[in-house]
C-alpha positions as CSV (number, residue, x, y, z in Angstrom):
1,X,-19.9,125.5,214.2
2,X,-19.1,128.6,211.9
3,X,-16.3,126.7,210.1
4,X,-17.6,123.2,209.9
5,X,-18.0,123.4,206.1
6,X,-14.7,125.0,205.4
7,X,-12.8,122.0,207.3
8,X,-14.7,119.5,205.8
9,X,-13.7,120.3,202.7
10,X,-9.7,120.7,203.9
11,X,-9.8,117.4,205.9
12,X,-11.4,116.0,202.7
13,X,-8.6,117.0,200.2
14,X,-5.6,115.8,203.0
15,X,-7.6,112.8,203.3
16,X,-8.0,111.5,199.7
17,X,-4.1,112.8,199.1
18,X,-3.2,110.4,201.9
19,X,-5.2,107.7,200.9
20,X,-3.7,107.7,197.2
21,X,-0.3,108.0,198.1
22,X,0.5,105.6,201.1
23,X,3.8,104.6,199.4
24,X,4.9,108.2,198.7
25,X,4.1,108.7,202.7
26,X,6.6,105.8,203.7
27,X,9.3,106.6,201.3
28,X,9.1,110.2,202.9
29,X,9.4,108.6,206.3
30,X,12.0,106.7,205.3
31,X,14.0,109.6,203.7
32,X,13.4,111.9,206.8
33,X,16.2,109.1,208.5
34,X,18.7,110.3,206.4
35,X,17.9,114.2,204.9
36,X,16.6,116.8,207.0
37,X,12.9,117.0,206.9
38,X,13.5,113.7,204.0
39,X,14.3,116.6,201.6
40,X,17.4,117.8,199.7
41,X,15.4,120.4,197.1
42,X,13.3,122.8,199.0
43,X,11.8,123.9,195.7
44,X,9.8,120.1,195.3
45,X,8.7,120.1,199.0
46,X,5.5,120.4,200.1
47,X,2.9,119.2,203.0
48,X,1.9,116.9,204.2
49,X,4.7,114.8,202.0
50,X,5.9,115.3,198.4
51,X,4.5,113.0,195.8
52,X,7.0,110.2,195.1
53,X,7.6,109.5,191.2
54,X,8.8,107.0,189.5
55,X,8.5,107.1,185.5
56,X,7.6,109.5,182.7
57,X,6.6,109.3,179.6
58,X,5.7,112.1,177.5
59,X,3.6,114.7,179.4
60,X,2.3,111.4,181.8
61,X,4.6,110.8,184.7
62,X,3.7,108.2,187.0
63,X,4.1,107.7,191.0
64,X,5.1,104.9,193.0
65,X,1.2,103.9,193.9
66,X,0.5,104.3,190.4
67,X,-1.4,107.3,190.0
68,X,-1.1,108.8,186.4
69,X,-0.9,112.8,185.8
70,X,-0.5,115.2,183.2
71,X,2.6,117.0,184.2
72,X,2.9,120.7,183.8
73,X,5.2,120.9,186.2
74,X,8.5,119.5,183.6
75,X,11.2,119.8,186.4
76,X,10.1,123.7,186.7
77,X,9.8,124.0,182.5
78,X,13.4,122.1,181.8
79,X,11.9,119.1,180.1
80,X,10.6,120.8,176.9
81,X,9.9,117.9,175.3
82,X,8.2,115.7,178.6
83,X,9.9,112.8,179.8
84,X,11.8,109.9,177.5
85,X,11.8,112.0,174.4
86,X,13.7,109.4,172.5
87,X,15.8,111.6,170.0
88,X,17.3,113.0,173.6
89,X,17.3,109.2,175.1
90,X,19.1,108.2,172.0
91,X,21.9,111.0,171.7
92,X,22.7,110.6,175.2
93,X,22.8,106.5,175.0
94,X,24.9,106.9,172.4
95,X,27.4,109.5,174.1
96,X,27.3,107.3,177.3
97,X,28.7,104.5,174.9
98,X,31.4,106.7,174.5
99,X,31.9,107.5,178.0
100,X,30.3,110.2,180.2
101,X,33.1,113.1,180.6
102,X,36.8,112.9,180.2
103,X,38.8,115.6,181.6
104,X,39.1,117.2,178.4
105,X,37.4,119.0,175.7
106,X,35.0,117.8,173.2
107,X,33.8,118.3,169.9
108,X,30.2,118.1,171.1
109,X,30.8,121.3,173.1
110,X,31.8,123.7,170.8
111,X,28.9,122.3,168.4
112,X,26.2,123.4,171.9
113,X,27.6,126.6,171.8
114,X,27.3,127.2,168.2
115,X,23.8,126.2,168.1
116,X,23.1,128.6,170.8
117,X,24.7,131.3,169.2
118,X,22.6,130.8,166.5
119,X,19.8,131.5,168.3
120,X,21.6,134.0,170.7
121,X,23.6,136.3,168.8
122,X,24.2,138.5,171.9
123,X,25.6,135.5,173.3
124,X,28.9,136.2,171.0
125,X,31.3,133.4,173.3
126,X,30.0,131.1,175.9
127,X,30.8,129.6,178.9
128,X,28.9,126.5,180.8
129,X,28.3,125.5,184.0
130,X,26.1,122.5,185.8
131,X,23.2,124.8,186.7
132,X,21.2,128.1,186.2
133,X,22.7,129.2,189.9
134,X,26.1,128.8,188.6
135,X,25.2,130.6,185.5
136,X,24.2,133.7,186.9
137,X,27.0,133.8,189.9
138,X,29.6,133.6,187.2
139,X,27.9,135.9,184.3
140,X,27.4,138.6,187.9
141,X,31.3,138.0,188.3
142,X,32.0,138.6,184.3
143,X,29.9,142.0,185.3
144,X,32.0,142.8,188.2
145,X,35.5,142.0,187.0
146,X,35.0,144.0,183.3
147,X,33.7,147.0,185.7
148,X,36.0,146.9,188.2
149,X,32.5,147.9,190.4
150,X,31.2,145.5,193.0
151,X,27.6,146.7,193.3
152,X,24.3,144.7,191.4
153,X,20.9,146.0,190.9
154,X,18.3,143.3,190.8
155,X,14.6,143.3,191.2
156,X,12.7,143.0,194.2
157,X,10.9,139.1,193.9
158,X,13.5,137.9,191.3
159,X,15.2,134.8,191.5
160,X,18.0,134.1,189.8
161,X,19.2,130.8,191.7
162,X,20.3,130.5,195.2
163,X,24.0,131.3,195.3
164,X,24.9,134.3,198.0
165,X,24.9,137.5,195.7
166,X,21.2,136.7,195.2
167,X,19.6,135.6,198.3
168,X,18.6,139.5,198.5
169,X,14.5,140.2,198.3
170,X,13.7,136.7,196.6
171,X,10.3,137.5,198.2
172,X,8.7,140.5,198.5
173,X,7.8,142.6,201.7
174,X,4.0,143.1,200.9
175,X,3.6,145.7,203.5
176,X,6.9,147.7,202.2
177,X,6.2,150.9,200.6
178,X,8.6,153.0,197.9
179,X,11.7,151.8,196.9
180,X,12.5,147.9,197.9
181,X,15.2,148.0,201.3
182,X,17.5,145.3,200.2
183,X,17.3,142.5,202.9
184,X,18.7,139.0,203.2
185,X,15.6,136.4,202.6
186,X,18.4,133.3,203.4
187,X,20.2,132.6,206.5
188,X,23.9,132.2,206.2
189,X,24.4,134.7,204.2
190,X,26.8,137.4,204.5
191,X,25.7,140.7,205.3
192,X,28.4,142.0,203.3
193,X,26.3,141.0,199.6
194,X,23.0,143.4,201.0
195,X,25.9,146.2,200.9
196,X,26.8,145.3,197.8
197,X,23.2,145.2,195.9
198,X,20.5,147.4,195.1
199,X,16.5,146.7,194.7
200,X,14.6,147.9,192.3
201,X,10.6,147.2,191.6
202,X,10.2,145.2,188.5
203,X,7.9,147.3,185.4
204,X,9.5,150.4,187.4
205,X,11.8,152.5,185.2
206,X,11.7,155.9,187.2
207,X,12.0,154.0,190.2
208,X,15.0,152.3,188.8
209,X,16.5,155.6,186.9
210,X,16.5,156.8,190.1
211,X,18.8,154.1,191.5
212,X,21.3,154.7,188.6
213,X,21.2,158.3,188.9
214,X,22.4,157.8,192.6
215,X,24.9,155.3,192.2
216,X,26.2,155.0,189.1
217,X,29.9,155.0,189.9
218,X,29.3,151.7,192.3
219,X,26.8,149.8,190.1
220,X,28.7,146.8,188.1
221,X,25.1,145.5,186.4
222,X,21.7,145.2,186.7
223,X,20.1,141.6,186.4
224,X,16.3,140.7,185.8
225,X,14.2,138.1,184.4
226,X,12.4,139.3,181.5
227,X,9.6,138.0,182.9
228,X,9.4,137.3,186.5
229,X,8.9,133.6,187.3
230,X,9.4,132.9,190.9
231,X,7.1,136.3,191.8
232,X,4.5,134.6,189.6
233,X,4.9,135.1,186.1
234,X,4.4,138.2,185.9
235,X,5.1,140.1,182.1
236,X,7.3,143.0,181.1
237,X,5.0,145.6,180.6
238,X,5.2,147.2,177.3
239,X,8.4,149.4,176.7
240,X,9.9,148.1,180.0
241,X,12.5,146.0,178.5
242,X,13.5,148.5,176.0
243,X,13.7,151.1,178.7
244,X,15.6,149.2,180.7
245,X,18.2,148.5,178.1
246,X,18.5,152.2,177.4
247,X,18.7,152.6,181.2
248,X,21.7,150.8,181.2
249,X,23.5,152.1,178.2
250,X,22.9,156.0,179.6
251,X,24.2,155.3,182.9
252,X,27.2,153.2,181.7
253,X,26.1,149.8,183.7
254,X,25.8,146.3,181.9
255,X,22.3,144.3,181.4
256,X,22.2,140.5,182.5
257,X,19.0,139.1,181.1
258,X,18.6,136.0,182.9
259,X,16.7,133.7,180.3
260,X,17.0,130.6,182.1
261,X,13.1,130.2,181.9
262,X,12.1,132.6,179.5
263,X,14.5,130.9,176.6
264,X,11.5,128.9,175.8
265,X,9.1,131.4,174.9
266,X,11.3,131.8,171.2
267,X,14.0,130.5,169.4
268,X,16.3,133.3,171.1
269,X,14.0,134.0,173.9
270,X,12.3,137.3,175.6
271,X,15.5,139.5,173.6
272,X,14.7,138.2,170.4
273,X,11.0,138.9,170.9
274,X,11.8,142.4,171.8
275,X,14.6,143.1,170.0
276,X,17.1,143.6,173.0
277,X,20.4,143.2,173.0
278,X,21.6,142.6,176.7
279,X,25.6,142.5,177.5
280,X,25.3,139.2,179.1
281,X,22.7,136.4,179.1
282,X,22.3,133.3,181.3
283,X,20.6,130.2,180.3
284,X,20.0,126.3,181.5
285,X,17.1,124.2,181.7
286,X,15.8,123.6,178.5
287,X,19.2,123.4,176.5
288,X,20.5,120.7,178.4
289,X,18.1,118.4,177.3
290,X,16.9,117.1,181.3
291,X,20.6,116.9,181.9
292,X,21.9,119.2,184.7
293,X,23.4,122.5,182.7
294,X,23.9,126.2,182.8
295,X,25.1,128.9,180.5
296,X,26.3,132.4,180.4
297,X,27.7,134.6,177.4
298,X,27.5,137.8,176.0
299,X,29.8,140.7,174.6
300,X,33.3,139.1,173.4
301,X,35.1,142.2,174.9
302,X,33.4,141.0,178.6
303,X,33.8,136.9,177.7
304,X,37.4,137.3,176.9
305,X,37.8,137.9,180.1
306,X,37.9,133.7,180.6
307,X,40.2,133.2,177.7
308,X,43.3,131.0,179.5
309,X,45.4,132.2,176.7
310,X,45.6,135.9,178.0
311,X,47.4,136.5,181.0
312,X,45.2,137.6,183.8
313,X,42.1,136.1,182.7
314,X,39.6,134.6,185.4
315,X,40.3,131.0,185.9
316,X,36.6,129.3,186.8
317,X,36.1,125.5,186.2
318,X,33.5,122.5,187.3
319,X,34.4,118.9,187.1
320,X,31.0,118.5,184.8
321,X,30.8,121.6,183.1
322,X,30.1,120.6,179.3
323,X,30.1,117.6,179.8
324,X,29.6,114.9,176.9
325,X,26.2,113.5,177.9
326,X,24.9,116.5,178.7
327,X,26.0,118.5,175.6
328,X,24.9,115.6,173.4
329,X,21.0,115.5,174.7
330,X,21.0,119.6,174.6
331,X,21.7,119.9,171.1
332,X,19.3,117.2,170.1
333,X,16.7,118.5,172.4
334,X,17.0,122.1,170.9
335,X,17.2,120.9,167.3
336,X,13.6,119.6,167.7
337,X,12.3,122.6,169.4
338,X,12.3,124.7,166.3
339,X,9.7,127.2,165.3
340,X,6.7,125.1,165.0
341,X,7.0,123.5,168.3
342,X,7.5,126.9,169.9
343,X,4.2,128.2,168.0
344,X,2.3,125.3,169.1
345,X,3.1,125.1,172.6
346,X,2.8,128.9,173.1
347,X,-0.8,128.2,171.7
348,X,-1.6,125.8,174.0
349,X,-0.4,127.6,176.9
350,X,-2.2,130.6,175.6
351,X,-5.6,128.5,175.7
352,X,-5.1,127.1,178.9
353,X,-4.4,130.2,180.8
354,X,-7.4,132.1,179.2
355,X,-9.4,128.7,179.7
356,X,-7.8,129.1,183.6
357,X,-8.9,132.5,183.8
358,X,-12.6,132.1,182.3
359,X,-12.9,129.4,184.6
360,X,-12.4,131.7,188.0
361,X,-14.9,133.9,186.6
362,X,-17.4,131.4,185.9
363,X,-17.2,130.3,189.2
364,X,-17.5,133.7,190.7
365,X,-14.0,134.1,192.1
366,X,-11.1,136.7,192.3
367,X,-8.9,134.6,191.0
368,X,-6.4,135.0,187.8
369,X,-3.5,133.4,185.9
370,X,-0.9,135.7,184.7
371,X,2.3,134.5,182.6
372,X,2.7,134.8,178.3
373,X,3.6,131.6,176.0
374,X,3.8,128.1,177.2
375,X,3.6,129.2,181.1
376,X,1.6,131.1,183.5
377,X,0.8,131.1,187.1
378,X,-2.2,131.1,189.1
379,X,-2.8,133.9,191.6
380,X,-5.6,134.7,193.9
381,X,-6.8,138.3,192.9
382,X,-8.6,139.7,190.0
383,X,-6.5,143.1,191.1
384,X,-3.8,144.1,188.5
385,X,-0.3,142.9,189.0
386,X,3.1,144.1,187.6
387,X,5.6,144.0,190.6
388,X,6.3,141.4,193.1
389,X,4.9,143.2,196.0
390,X,1.6,143.1,193.9
391,X,1.3,139.5,194.0
392,X,2.7,139.0,197.5
393,X,0.2,140.8,199.2
394,X,-2.6,138.7,198.2
395,X,-1.0,135.2,199.2
396,X,-1.1,135.9,203.2
397,X,-5.2,136.5,202.9
398,X,-5.8,133.3,200.1
399,X,-4.9,131.6,203.4
400,X,-4.9,127.8,202.9
401,X,-6.1,127.8,199.1
402,X,-3.1,127.8,197.2
403,X,-2.1,124.5,199.1
404,X,-5.6,123.3,199.0
405,X,-5.9,123.6,195.0
406,X,-2.9,122.1,194.5
407,X,-3.2,119.0,196.4
408,X,-6.9,118.9,194.3
409,X,-5.5,119.0,191.4
410,X,-3.0,116.3,192.4
411,X,-5.9,114.2,193.2
412,X,-7.6,115.1,189.9
413,X,-4.6,114.0,188.0
414,X,-2.6,117.1,187.5
415,X,0.9,117.5,188.5
416,X,2.4,121.1,188.8
417,X,4.6,122.9,191.2
418,X,3.0,124.1,194.7
419,X,2.6,128.0,193.6
420,X,0.6,126.9,191.3
421,X,2.7,127.3,187.6
422,X,1.9,125.7,184.8
423,X,3.9,124.4,181.8
424,X,3.3,122.8,178.5
425,X,5.5,120.8,176.8
426,X,5.3,119.5,173.3
427,X,3.6,116.0,173.8
428,X,0.5,118.0,174.8
429,X,-2.4,118.2,172.8
430,X,-6.0,120.1,172.9
431,X,-7.1,117.3,174.7
432,X,-5.0,117.7,177.3
433,X,-6.2,121.2,177.8
434,X,-9.4,120.3,177.8
435,X,-9.5,117.9,180.6
436,X,-7.2,120.1,183.1
437,X,-9.8,123.0,182.3
438,X,-12.7,120.3,183.2
439,X,-10.9,119.4,186.3
440,X,-9.9,123.0,187.3
441,X,-14.0,123.9,187.3
442,X,-14.7,121.0,189.4
443,X,-11.7,121.7,191.8
444,X,-13.0,125.3,192.2
445,X,-17.0,124.1,192.7
446,X,-15.3,121.7,195.4
447,X,-13.5,124.7,197.1
448,X,-16.4,127.1,197.4
449,X,-17.6,126.2,201.0
450,X,-13.9,126.5,202.1
451,X,-13.8,129.9,200.3
452,X,-17.3,131.1,201.3
453,X,-16.1,130.7,205.0
454,X,-12.6,131.4,205.0
455,X,-11.6,133.8,202.1
456,X,-15.4,135.3,201.1
457,X,-13.2,138.6,199.9
458,X,-12.3,135.9,197.2
459,X,-16.2,135.7,196.3
460,X,-16.7,137.6,192.9
461,X,-20.5,139.3,193.4
């Protein structure tokens, strides 16, 4: 039977995962009685069922069956100091004893904003939300209100949460040629969203300028991630981000940097590294210390639209916006994330990414890890990757490899998102990196019979 060895490898990986996680399987069975598919957060679902976690300590996470993992997931990069980080626990506990939220502002709110502005000077005025999704929604609303225009340009494959106005071309079409055609990527989103969205390729200044030139009188702003995350941690090519800033200025549109993920790369995010001042910035994840949070801010004249002291201001609210526990935890989290911590985890991330690339070469496989600083994503190709469509076109030929490597690494004690994204947290050391590289090498060797039979195009020589 031609596929005998490949099927045996796939079956063995699934069997080992099931054997290690019987309580997770039972939890999932029960959850399906109350939630569709047992799920309330699509991004953490995977087959045959997700692992149910019970506790975390530092960079370790423990599932309900007692298995221990090195956590490269970090709740999609939000736990920069890992789990149960004591300064955050203490700050949250101190605030909890005073009360959670009061329906009134607290001093801790503007102290958090002061800390953010000290690190991101382009955020001259700041408002808070409870998620990154809400932050990008409100930043886009601010841009539309300020310019009195409706159309936004986003990048093909760009992810900015799950509100209606960004559910366009979240997943790139690998067969599409030329300028991306705006298309909805979620059911239930009004078609008017497409009419008010234009899509450009990431790392393509010429294509972006053509869109701006043809539509400048309609466009409120451009929103982009300085490094495309969900598309596979694709970094900006040299000069691209500065070029986007120059084009936005030339054509009179606002530039929104979604630094919800990339804020971790320096004290002030990628905009500080590149020396670029966007008109608006969105933040989330690490600024809340593990609590639900989002923030948006920018030029004072734009953000003044929300000033309730002025007639005709834009009214927005949220019951838990800038709640005291999140603000207190966030301050403790950020204060501990100083330049020394940033430098150390960026170095660890670079070392791990380079080690993954060496492991693919040593196994004579066409694979790679792309990203920067403290995070990266695995791709099953050795081709150059500049835009989301480059990444997308290699997913289908890779067949089940993404799933199988994910499950195999889980069984070897490495917890990461299914898509193969790895993020470093401050409790990690060289020892964790070395162990993970050993496990990856062993996993690739184990998968080789599957690759030989099912995906031979990934064999190097």
